[in-house]
Jmol script that loads the backbone (N, CA, C; Angstrom):
load data "model"
ATOM      1  N   MET A   1      20.730  -8.483 -15.549  1.00  0.00           N
ATOM      2  CA  MET A   1      20.087  -7.113 -14.959  1.00  0.00           C
ATOM      3  C   MET A   1      21.402  -5.879 -15.678  1.00  0.00           C
ATOM      4  N   THR A   2      21.120  -4.822 -15.967  1.00  0.00           N
ATOM      5  CA  THR A   2      21.844  -4.060 -16.800  1.00  0.00           C
ATOM      6  C   THR A   2      22.502  -3.114 -15.776  1.00  0.00           C
ATOM      7  N   ASP A   3      23.546  -2.499 -15.854  1.00  0.00           N
ATOM      8  CA  ASP A   3      24.008  -1.049 -15.099  1.00  0.00           C
ATOM      9  C   ASP A   3      23.681  -0.254 -15.547  1.00  0.00           C
ATOM     10  N   GLU A   4      22.906   0.007 -16.480  1.00  0.00           N
ATOM     11  CA  GLU A   4      22.314   1.339 -17.528  1.00  0.00           C
ATOM     12  C   GLU A   4      21.689   2.152 -16.545  1.00  0.00           C
ATOM     13  N   VAL A   5      22.006   3.471 -16.477  1.00  0.00           N
ATOM     14  CA  VAL A   5      21.364   4.535 -15.817  1.00  0.00           C
ATOM     15  C   VAL A   5      20.242   4.944 -16.725  1.00  0.00           C
ATOM     16  N   ILE A   6      19.149   5.006 -15.967  1.00  0.00           N
ATOM     17  CA  ILE A   6      17.582   5.516 -16.808  1.00  0.00           C
ATOM     18  C   ILE A   6      17.807   7.190 -16.421  1.00  0.00           C
ATOM     19  N   GLN A   7      18.403   7.877 -17.265  1.00  0.00           N
ATOM     20  CA  GLN A   7      18.289   9.142 -17.138  1.00  0.00           C
ATOM     21  C   GLN A   7      16.644   9.884 -17.441  1.00  0.00           C
ATOM     22  N   THR A   8      16.288  10.702 -15.969  1.00  0.00           N
ATOM     23  CA  THR A   8      14.679  11.200 -16.172  1.00  0.00           C
ATOM     24  C   THR A   8      15.132  12.899 -15.981  1.00  0.00           C
ATOM     25  N   TYR A   9      13.837  13.441 -16.621  1.00  0.00           N
ATOM     26  CA  TYR A   9      13.862  14.872 -16.734  1.00  0.00           C
ATOM     27  C   TYR A   9      12.678  15.289 -16.137  1.00  0.00           C
ATOM     28  N   LYS A  10      12.504  16.342 -15.495  1.00  0.00           N
ATOM     29  CA  LYS A  10      11.435  17.062 -14.755  1.00  0.00           C
ATOM     30  C   LYS A  10      10.910  18.009 -15.966  1.00  0.00           C
ATOM     31  N   VAL A  11       9.775  17.768 -16.798  1.00  0.00           N
ATOM     32  CA  VAL A  11       9.335  18.956 -17.608  1.00  0.00           C
ATOM     33  C   VAL A  11       8.084  19.462 -16.882  1.00  0.00           C
ATOM     34  N   THR A  12       8.361  20.903 -16.740  1.00  0.00           N
ATOM     35  CA  THR A  12       7.275  21.885 -16.286  1.00  0.00           C
ATOM     36  C   THR A  12       6.521  22.496 -17.464  1.00  0.00           C
ATOM     37  N   ARG A  13       5.066  22.392 -17.599  1.00  0.00           N
ATOM     38  CA  ARG A  13       4.654  23.132 -18.790  1.00  0.00           C
ATOM     39  C   ARG A  13       4.193  24.308 -18.421  1.00  0.00           C
ATOM     40  N   ALA A  14       3.860  25.531 -19.326  1.00  0.00           N
ATOM     41  CA  ALA A  14       3.588  26.826 -19.016  1.00  0.00           C
ATOM     42  C   ALA A  14       2.746  26.901 -17.747  1.00  0.00           C
ATOM     43  N   ASP A  15       1.533  25.839 -17.930  1.00  0.00           N
ATOM     44  CA  ASP A  15       0.190  25.965 -17.107  1.00  0.00           C
ATOM     45  C   ASP A  15       0.771  25.280 -15.506  1.00  0.00           C
ATOM     46  N   GLY A  16       2.071  25.045 -15.495  1.00  0.00           N
ATOM     47  CA  GLY A  16       2.652  24.558 -14.115  1.00  0.00           C
ATOM     48  C   GLY A  16       2.476  22.824 -14.161  1.00  0.00           C
ATOM     49  N   LEU A  17       2.000  22.039 -15.006  1.00  0.00           N
ATOM     50  CA  LEU A  17       1.612  20.734 -14.728  1.00  0.00           C
ATOM     51  C   LEU A  17       2.888  20.211 -15.117  1.00  0.00           C
ATOM     52  N   VAL A  18       3.701  19.088 -14.135  1.00  0.00           N
ATOM     53  CA  VAL A  18       4.738  18.798 -14.034  1.00  0.00           C
ATOM     54  C   VAL A  18       4.700  17.492 -14.419  1.00  0.00           C
ATOM     55  N   SER A  19       5.586  16.789 -15.488  1.00  0.00           N
ATOM     56  CA  SER A  19       5.846  15.533 -15.657  1.00  0.00           C
ATOM     57  C   SER A  19       7.167  15.013 -15.411  1.00  0.00           C
ATOM     58  N   TYR A  20       7.538  13.917 -15.247  1.00  0.00           N
ATOM     59  CA  TYR A  20       8.799  13.243 -15.306  1.00  0.00           C
ATOM     60  C   TYR A  20       8.853  12.571 -16.410  1.00  0.00           C
ATOM     61  N   VAL A  21      10.018  12.317 -17.185  1.00  0.00           N
ATOM     62  CA  VAL A  21      10.075  11.974 -18.384  1.00  0.00           C
ATOM     63  C   VAL A  21      11.449  11.660 -18.770  1.00  0.00           C
ATOM     64  N   ARG A  22      11.487  10.085 -19.406  1.00  0.00           N
ATOM     65  CA  ARG A  22      12.853   9.333 -19.465  1.00  0.00           C
ATOM     66  C   ARG A  22      13.340  10.512 -20.736  1.00  0.00           C
ATOM     67  N   LYS A  23      14.527  10.104 -20.658  1.00  0.00           N
ATOM     68  CA  LYS A  23      15.587  10.733 -21.795  1.00  0.00           C
ATOM     69  C   LYS A  23      14.648  10.351 -23.141  1.00  0.00           C
ATOM     70  N   ASP A  24      14.540   8.993 -23.651  1.00  0.00           N
ATOM     71  CA  ASP A  24      14.163   8.284 -24.731  1.00  0.00           C
ATOM     72  C   ASP A  24      13.007   8.946 -25.257  1.00  0.00           C
ATOM     73  N   TYR A  25      11.935   9.792 -24.339  1.00  0.00           N
ATOM     74  CA  TYR A  25      10.723   9.931 -24.687  1.00  0.00           C
ATOM     75  C   TYR A  25      10.582  11.765 -24.602  1.00  0.00           C
ATOM     76  N   LEU A  26      11.879  12.340 -24.372  1.00  0.00           N
ATOM     77  CA  LEU A  26      11.917  14.033 -24.012  1.00  0.00           C
ATOM     78  C   LEU A  26      11.201  14.566 -25.225  1.00  0.00           C
ATOM     79  N   ASP A  27      11.589  14.442 -26.420  1.00  0.00           N
ATOM     80  CA  ASP A  27      11.773  15.181 -27.482  1.00  0.00           C
ATOM     81  C   ASP A  27      10.070  15.128 -28.180  1.00  0.00           C
ATOM     82  N   SER A  28       9.486  13.921 -27.540  1.00  0.00           N
ATOM     83  CA  SER A  28       8.098  13.803 -28.123  1.00  0.00           C
ATOM     84  C   SER A  28       7.113  14.492 -27.323  1.00  0.00           C
ATOM     85  N   VAL A  29       7.289  15.015 -26.318  1.00  0.00           N
ATOM     86  CA  VAL A  29       6.371  15.192 -25.102  1.00  0.00           C
ATOM     87  C   VAL A  29       6.761  16.993 -24.744  1.00  0.00           C
ATOM     88  N   VAL A  30       7.996  17.412 -24.982  1.00  0.00           N
ATOM     89  CA  VAL A  30       8.230  18.928 -24.649  1.00  0.00           C
ATOM     90  C   VAL A  30       8.291  19.769 -25.800  1.00  0.00           C
ATOM     91  N   SER A  31       7.812  20.930 -25.461  1.00  0.00           N
ATOM     92  CA  SER A  31       7.069  21.977 -26.438  1.00  0.00           C
ATOM     93  C   SER A  31       8.109  23.290 -26.147  1.00  0.00           C
ATOM     94  N   ASP A  32       7.770  24.211 -26.729  1.00  0.00           N
ATOM     95  CA  ASP A  32       8.971  25.438 -26.758  1.00  0.00           C
ATOM     96  C   ASP A  32       8.802  26.320 -25.097  1.00  0.00           C
ATOM     97  N   THR A  33       7.706  26.132 -24.896  1.00  0.00           N
ATOM     98  CA  THR A  33       7.341  26.776 -23.751  1.00  0.00           C
ATOM     99  C   THR A  33       7.769  26.209 -22.307  1.00  0.00           C
ATOM    100  N   ASP A  34       8.106  24.886 -22.467  1.00  0.00           N
ATOM    101  CA  ASP A  34       8.158  23.879 -21.176  1.00  0.00           C
ATOM    102  C   ASP A  34       9.640  24.296 -20.545  1.00  0.00           C
ATOM    103  N   THR A  35      10.005  24.180 -19.377  1.00  0.00           N
ATOM    104  CA  THR A  35      11.078  24.271 -18.875  1.00  0.00           C
ATOM    105  C   THR A  35      11.473  22.677 -18.530  1.00  0.00           C
ATOM    106  N   VAL A  36      12.833  22.360 -18.940  1.00  0.00           N
ATOM    107  CA  VAL A  36      13.087  20.714 -18.555  1.00  0.00           C
ATOM    108  C   VAL A  36      14.500  21.071 -17.646  1.00  0.00           C
ATOM    109  N   GLU A  37      14.428  20.092 -16.452  1.00  0.00           N
ATOM    110  CA  GLU A  37      15.437  19.811 -15.651  1.00  0.00           C
ATOM    111  C   GLU A  37      16.009  18.476 -15.617  1.00  0.00           C
ATOM    112  N   GLU A  38      16.852  18.323 -15.257  1.00  0.00           N
ATOM    113  CA  GLU A  38      17.326  16.962 -15.112  1.00  0.00           C
ATOM    114  C   GLU A  38      17.005  16.551 -13.661  1.00  0.00           C
ATOM    115  N   TYR A  39      16.384  15.340 -13.389  1.00  0.00           N
ATOM    116  CA  TYR A  39      15.703  14.789 -12.166  1.00  0.00           C
ATOM    117  C   TYR A  39      16.589  13.620 -11.686  1.00  0.00           C
ATOM    118  N   ILE A  40      16.944  14.020 -10.376  1.00  0.00           N
ATOM    119  CA  ILE A  40      17.519  12.875  -9.693  1.00  0.00           C
ATOM    120  C   ILE A  40      16.434  12.540  -8.652  1.00  0.00           C
ATOM    121  N   ALA A  41      16.028  11.445  -8.408  1.00  0.00           N
ATOM    122  CA  ALA A  41      15.148  10.804  -7.680  1.00  0.00           C
ATOM    123  C   ALA A  41      16.050  10.772  -6.143  1.00  0.00           C
ATOM    124  N   PRO A  42      14.930  11.107  -5.047  1.00  0.00           N
ATOM    125  CA  PRO A  42      15.678  10.970  -3.771  1.00  0.00           C
ATOM    126  C   PRO A  42      15.883   9.665  -3.336  1.00  0.00           C
ATOM    127  N   THR A  43      17.022   9.142  -2.889  1.00  0.00           N
ATOM    128  CA  THR A  43      17.546   7.978  -2.472  1.00  0.00           C
ATOM    129  C   THR A  43      17.284   7.610  -1.225  1.00  0.00           C
ATOM    130  N   GLU A  44      17.035   8.563  -0.365  1.00  0.00           N
ATOM    131  CA  GLU A  44      16.145   8.389   1.007  1.00  0.00           C
ATOM    132  C   GLU A  44      14.910   8.739   1.407  1.00  0.00           C
ATOM    133  N   ARG A  45      14.494   8.015   1.819  1.00  0.00           N
ATOM    134  CA  ARG A  45      12.663   8.141   2.214  1.00  0.00           C
ATOM    135  C   ARG A  45      12.772   8.931   3.877  1.00  0.00           C
ATOM    136  N   PRO A  46      12.169   9.869   3.911  1.00  0.00           N
ATOM    137  CA  PRO A  46      11.811  10.404   5.231  1.00  0.00           C
ATOM    138  C   PRO A  46      11.338   9.565   6.061  1.00  0.00           C
ATOM    139  N   ASP A  47      11.797   9.943   7.735  1.00  0.00           N
ATOM    140  CA  ASP A  47      10.953   9.133   8.733  1.00  0.00           C
ATOM    141  C   ASP A  47       9.581   9.327   8.438  1.00  0.00           C
ATOM    142  N   PRO A  48       8.482   8.141   8.863  1.00  0.00           N
ATOM    143  CA  PRO A  48       7.081   8.260   8.613  1.00  0.00           C
ATOM    144  C   PRO A  48       6.630   9.214   9.898  1.00  0.00           C
ATOM    145  N   THR A  49       5.541   9.801   9.605  1.00  0.00           N
ATOM    146  CA  THR A  49       5.091  10.975  10.667  1.00  0.00           C
ATOM    147  C   THR A  49       4.218   9.784  11.629  1.00  0.00           C
ATOM    148  N   VAL A  50       3.901  10.733  12.841  1.00  0.00           N
ATOM    149  CA  VAL A  50       3.224   9.870  13.611  1.00  0.00           C
ATOM    150  C   VAL A  50       2.015   9.721  13.305  1.00  0.00           C
ATOM    151  N   GLU A  51       1.300  10.175  12.046  1.00  0.00           N
ATOM    152  CA  GLU A  51      -0.115   9.784  11.589  1.00  0.00           C
ATOM    153  C   GLU A  51       0.131   8.580  10.520  1.00  0.00           C
ATOM    154  N   GLU A  52       1.288   8.555   9.929  1.00  0.00           N
ATOM    155  CA  GLU A  52       1.498   7.517   8.965  1.00  0.00           C
ATOM    156  C   GLU A  52       1.732   6.354   9.765  1.00  0.00           C
ATOM    157  N   LEU A  53       2.355   6.194  11.029  1.00  0.00           N
ATOM    158  CA  LEU A  53       2.645   5.240  11.906  1.00  0.00           C
ATOM    159  C   LEU A  53       1.472   4.965  12.668  1.00  0.00           C
ATOM    160  N   GLU A  54       0.639   5.536  12.956  1.00  0.00           N
ATOM    161  CA  GLU A  54      -0.626   4.925  13.514  1.00  0.00           C
ATOM    162  C   GLU A  54      -1.304   4.515  12.719  1.00  0.00           C
ATOM    163  N   TYR A  55      -1.386   4.998  11.394  1.00  0.00           N
ATOM    164  CA  TYR A  55      -2.206   4.198  10.223  1.00  0.00           C
ATOM    165  C   TYR A  55      -1.619   2.938   9.856  1.00  0.00           C
ATOM    166  N   MET A  56      -0.464   2.601   9.948  1.00  0.00           N
ATOM    167  CA  MET A  56       0.145   1.568   9.683  1.00  0.00           C
ATOM    168  C   MET A  56      -0.224   0.524  10.890  1.00  0.00           C
ATOM    169  N   GLU A  57      -0.163   0.961  12.024  1.00  0.00           N
ATOM    170  CA  GLU A  57      -0.490   0.281  13.419  1.00  0.00           C
ATOM    171  C   GLU A  57      -2.141  -0.285  13.053  1.00  0.00           C
ATOM    172  N   ILE A  58      -2.927   0.481  12.389  1.00  0.00           N
ATOM    173  CA  ILE A  58      -4.055   0.112  11.973  1.00  0.00           C
ATOM    174  C   ILE A  58      -4.132  -1.105  11.031  1.00  0.00           C
ATOM    175  N   LEU A  59      -3.760  -0.667  10.035  1.00  0.00           N
ATOM    176  CA  LEU A  59      -3.629  -1.707   9.009  1.00  0.00           C
ATOM    177  C   LEU A  59      -3.078  -3.139   9.306  1.00  0.00           C
ATOM    178  N   THR A  60      -1.738  -3.156  10.330  1.00  0.00           N
ATOM    179  CA  THR A  60      -1.491  -4.238  10.705  1.00  0.00           C
ATOM    180  C   THR A  60      -2.686  -4.728  11.755  1.00  0.00           C
ATOM    181  N   THR A  61      -2.901  -4.131  12.873  1.00  0.00           N
ATOM    182  CA  THR A  61      -4.063  -4.694  13.663  1.00  0.00           C
ATOM    183  C   THR A  61      -5.183  -5.595  12.754  1.00  0.00           C
ATOM    184  N   ASN A  62      -5.699  -4.871  11.814  1.00  0.00           N
ATOM    185  CA  ASN A  62      -6.466  -5.456  10.981  1.00  0.00           C
ATOM    186  C   ASN A  62      -6.340  -6.513  10.218  1.00  0.00           C
ATOM    187  N   ARG A  63      -5.361  -6.529   9.433  1.00  0.00           N
ATOM    188  CA  ARG A  63      -4.529  -7.789   8.813  1.00  0.00           C
ATOM    189  C   ARG A  63      -4.925  -8.830   9.703  1.00  0.00           C
ATOM    190  N   ASP A  64      -3.811  -8.598  10.713  1.00  0.00           N
ATOM    191  CA  ASP A  64      -3.541  -9.818  11.643  1.00  0.00           C
ATOM    192  C   ASP A  64      -5.275 -10.363  12.292  1.00  0.00           C
ATOM    193  N   ALA A  65      -5.880  -9.610  12.552  1.00  0.00           N
ATOM    194  CA  ALA A  65      -7.205  -9.888  13.174  1.00  0.00           C
ATOM    195  C   ALA A  65      -8.049 -10.604  11.855  1.00  0.00           C
ATOM    196  N   ARG A  66      -8.106 -10.269  10.470  1.00  0.00           N
ATOM    197  CA  ARG A  66      -8.672 -10.612   9.680  1.00  0.00           C
ATOM    198  C   ARG A  66      -8.254 -11.890   9.119  1.00  0.00           C
ATOM    199  N   GLU A  67      -6.845 -12.109   9.182  1.00  0.00           N
ATOM    200  CA  GLU A  67      -6.303 -13.530   8.993  1.00  0.00           C
ATOM    201  C   GLU A  67      -6.692 -14.827  10.123  1.00  0.00           C
ATOM    202  N   TYR A  68      -6.738 -13.877  11.137  1.00  0.00           N
ATOM    203  CA  TYR A  68      -7.440 -15.026  12.169  1.00  0.00           C
ATOM    204  C   TYR A  68      -8.593 -15.379  12.056  1.00  0.00           C
ATOM    205  N   LEU A  69      -9.258 -14.668  11.713  1.00  0.00           N
ATOM    206  CA  LEU A  69     -10.824 -14.940  11.058  1.00  0.00           C
ATOM    207  C   LEU A  69     -10.973 -15.957  10.031  1.00  0.00           C
ATOM    208  N   ILE A  70     -10.214 -15.476   9.188  1.00  0.00           N
ATOM    209  CA  ILE A  70      -9.773 -16.648   7.871  1.00  0.00           C
ATOM    210  C   ILE A  70      -9.565 -18.176   8.214  1.00  0.00           C
ATOM    211  N   SER A  71      -8.568 -17.932   9.036  1.00  0.00           N
ATOM    212  CA  SER A  71      -7.981 -19.051   9.657  1.00  0.00           C
ATOM    213  C   SER A  71      -8.968 -20.063  10.343  1.00  0.00           C
ATOM    214  N   THR A  72      -9.823 -19.379  10.998  1.00  0.00           N
ATOM    215  CA  THR A  72     -10.833 -20.364  11.551  1.00  0.00           C
ATOM    216  C   THR A  72     -12.279 -20.439  11.107  1.00  0.00           C
ATOM    217  N   ASP A  73     -12.469 -19.774   9.978  1.00  0.00           N
ATOM    218  CA  ASP A  73     -13.720 -19.956   9.551  1.00  0.00           C
ATOM    219  C   ASP A  73     -14.560 -21.175   9.087  1.00  0.00           C
ATOM    220  N   TRP A  74     -13.165 -22.070   9.039  1.00  0.00           N
ATOM    221  CA  TRP A  74     -13.758 -23.476   8.649  1.00  0.00           C
ATOM    222  C   TRP A  74     -14.616 -24.051   9.996  1.00  0.00           C
ATOM    223  N   TYR A  75     -14.307 -23.492  11.199  1.00  0.00           N
ATOM    224  CA  TYR A  75     -14.898 -24.345  12.161  1.00  0.00           C
ATOM    225  C   TYR A  75     -16.492 -23.719  12.096  1.00  0.00           C
ATOM    226  N   VAL A  76     -16.550 -22.579  11.944  1.00  0.00           N
ATOM    227  CA  VAL A  76     -18.145 -21.781  11.592  1.00  0.00           C
ATOM    228  C   VAL A  76     -18.848 -22.604  10.671  1.00  0.00           C
ATOM    229  N   THR A  77     -18.045 -23.070   9.667  1.00  0.00           N
ATOM    230  CA  THR A  77     -18.805 -23.683   8.199  1.00  0.00           C
ATOM    231  C   THR A  77     -18.953 -25.255   9.184  1.00  0.00           C
ATOM    232  N   ARG A  78     -18.178 -25.662   9.481  1.00  0.00           N
ATOM    233  CA  ARG A  78     -18.675 -27.131  10.012  1.00  0.00           C
ATOM    234  C   ARG A  78     -19.757 -27.150  10.854  1.00  0.00           C
ATOM    235  N   GLN A  79     -19.699 -26.132  11.669  1.00  0.00           N
ATOM    236  CA  GLN A  79     -20.730 -26.135  12.659  1.00  0.00           C
ATOM    237  C   GLN A  79     -22.073 -25.523  12.009  1.00  0.00           C
ATOM    238  N   ALA A  80     -22.233 -25.064  10.676  1.00  0.00           N
ATOM    239  CA  ALA A  80     -23.384 -24.764  10.052  1.00  0.00           C
ATOM    240  C   ALA A  80     -23.728 -26.142   9.171  1.00  0.00           C
ATOM    241  N   GLU A  81     -22.601 -26.984   8.758  1.00  0.00           N
ATOM    242  CA  GLU A  81     -22.851 -28.049   7.984  1.00  0.00           C
ATOM    243  C   GLU A  81     -23.070 -29.390   8.966  1.00  0.00           C
ATOM    244  N   THR A  82     -22.603 -29.519  10.007  1.00  0.00           N
ATOM    245  CA  THR A  82     -22.573 -30.777  10.573  1.00  0.00           C
ATOM    246  C   THR A  82     -23.314 -30.824  12.034  1.00  0.00           C
ATOM    247  N   GLY A  83     -23.355 -29.204  12.500  1.00  0.00           N
ATOM    248  CA  GLY A  83     -23.835 -29.325  14.082  1.00  0.00           C
ATOM    249  C   GLY A  83     -23.009 -29.298  15.110  1.00  0.00           C
ATOM    250  N   LYS A  84     -21.455 -29.644  14.571  1.00  0.00           N
ATOM    251  CA  LYS A  84     -20.195 -29.714  15.291  1.00  0.00           C
ATOM    252  C   LYS A  84     -20.121 -28.349  15.836  1.00  0.00           C
ATOM    253  N   GLU A  85     -19.982 -28.268  17.437  1.00  0.00           N
ATOM    254  CA  GLU A  85     -19.522 -26.988  18.078  1.00  0.00           C
ATOM    255  C   GLU A  85     -18.633 -26.557  17.898  1.00  0.00           C
ATOM    256  N   VAL A  86     -18.259 -24.929  17.812  1.00  0.00           N
ATOM    257  CA  VAL A  86     -16.938 -24.395  17.642  1.00  0.00           C
ATOM    258  C   VAL A  86     -16.497 -24.334  18.947  1.00  0.00           C
ATOM    259  N   PRO A  87     -15.045 -24.734  19.065  1.00  0.00           N
ATOM    260  CA  PRO A  87     -14.568 -24.817  20.718  1.00  0.00           C
ATOM    261  C   PRO A  87     -14.514 -23.389  21.155  1.00  0.00           C
ATOM    262  N   ALA A  88     -15.067 -23.037  22.679  1.00  0.00           N
ATOM    263  CA  ALA A  88     -15.279 -21.908  22.987  1.00  0.00           C
ATOM    264  C   ALA A  88     -14.194 -20.904  22.960  1.00  0.00           C
ATOM    265  N   ASP A  89     -12.940 -21.308  23.212  1.00  0.00           N
ATOM    266  CA  ASP A  89     -11.664 -20.610  23.010  1.00  0.00           C
ATOM    267  C   ASP A  89     -11.591 -19.974  21.572  1.00  0.00           C
ATOM    268  N   ILE A  90     -12.126 -20.773  20.788  1.00  0.00           N
ATOM    269  CA  ILE A  90     -11.793 -20.111  19.277  1.00  0.00           C
ATOM    270  C   ILE A  90     -13.182 -19.126  19.291  1.00  0.00           C
ATOM    271  N   LEU A  91     -14.165 -19.237  19.672  1.00  0.00           N
ATOM    272  CA  LEU A  91     -15.573 -18.589  19.899  1.00  0.00           C
ATOM    273  C   LEU A  91     -15.104 -17.019  20.311  1.00  0.00           C
ATOM    274  N   THR A  92     -14.058 -17.483  21.521  1.00  0.00           N
ATOM    275  CA  THR A  92     -13.767 -16.178  22.545  1.00  0.00           C
ATOM    276  C   THR A  92     -12.648 -15.121  21.487  1.00  0.00           C
ATOM    277  N   LYS A  93     -11.802 -15.799  20.772  1.00  0.00           N
ATOM    278  CA  LYS A  93     -10.787 -14.954  20.177  1.00  0.00           C
ATOM    279  C   LYS A  93     -11.342 -14.532  18.862  1.00  0.00           C
ATOM    280  N   ARG A  94     -12.345 -15.026  18.335  1.00  0.00           N
ATOM    281  CA  ARG A  94     -13.135 -14.732  17.023  1.00  0.00           C
ATOM    282  C   ARG A  94     -13.689 -13.472  17.496  1.00  0.00           C
ATOM    283  N   ALA A  95     -14.237 -13.385  18.554  1.00  0.00           N
ATOM    284  CA  ALA A  95     -15.146 -12.372  18.778  1.00  0.00           C
ATOM    285  C   ALA A  95     -14.051 -11.372  19.244  1.00  0.00           C
ATOM    286  N   GLU A  96     -12.955 -11.436  19.821  1.00  0.00           N
ATOM    287  CA  GLU A  96     -11.755 -10.528  19.977  1.00  0.00           C
ATOM    288  C   GLU A  96     -11.246  -9.941  18.707  1.00  0.00           C
ATOM    289  N   ALA A  97     -10.977 -10.899  17.922  1.00  0.00           N
ATOM    290  CA  ALA A  97     -10.727 -10.339  16.522  1.00  0.00           C
ATOM    291  C   ALA A  97     -11.469  -9.313  15.724  1.00  0.00           C
ATOM    292  N   ARG A  98     -12.914  -9.587  15.693  1.00  0.00           N
ATOM    293  CA  ARG A  98     -13.966  -8.869  15.378  1.00  0.00           C
ATOM    294  C   ARG A  98     -13.802  -7.591  15.917  1.00  0.00           C
ATOM    295  N   ALA A  99     -13.468  -7.755  17.271  1.00  0.00           N
ATOM    296  CA  ALA A  99     -13.678  -6.047  17.873  1.00  0.00           C
ATOM    297  C   ALA A  99     -12.351  -5.423  17.690  1.00  0.00           C
ATOM    298  N   ALA A 100     -11.351  -6.124  17.541  1.00  0.00           N
ATOM    299  CA  ALA A 100     -10.195  -5.483  17.066  1.00  0.00           C
ATOM    300  C   ALA A 100     -10.194  -4.797  15.693  1.00  0.00           C
ATOM    301  N   VAL A 101     -10.898  -5.034  14.716  1.00  0.00           N
ATOM    302  CA  VAL A 101     -10.833  -4.507  13.430  1.00  0.00           C
ATOM    303  C   VAL A 101     -11.580  -2.985  13.757  1.00  0.00           C
ATOM    304  N   ILE A 102     -10.563  -2.358  13.134  1.00  0.00           N
ATOM    305  CA  ILE A 102     -10.937  -0.516  13.161  1.00  0.00           C
ATOM    306  C   ILE A 102     -11.412  -0.445  11.511  1.00  0.00           C
ATOM    307  N   GLU A 103     -12.543  -0.114  11.560  1.00  0.00           N
ATOM    308  CA  GLU A 103     -13.187   0.334  10.326  1.00  0.00           C
ATOM    309  C   GLU A 103     -12.949   1.766   9.815  1.00  0.00           C
TER     310      GLU A 103
END
end "model"
wireframe off; spacefill off
backbone 0.3
color backbone group
């Protein structure tokens, strides 16, 4: 891995379109009416908003529920193929997992 710093520039066109361009490609994209500024990417991420946290919670809940359903699908397949019953506790937990999924 190299310690080379990739220099990036913020290029603002006359129509307001903003692009971030590596120094290597600057000459090929900049025109006379463009504004060019050195760009330093932020190194810190702001704290997530309440909405972002709520959304992440939904994603986590859905992922966990779906993973459980996937991991127990074989019981349902076995029942369909052989007639052997799915254990009651598995059926209960599968129903809970399906109910937990937020569409």
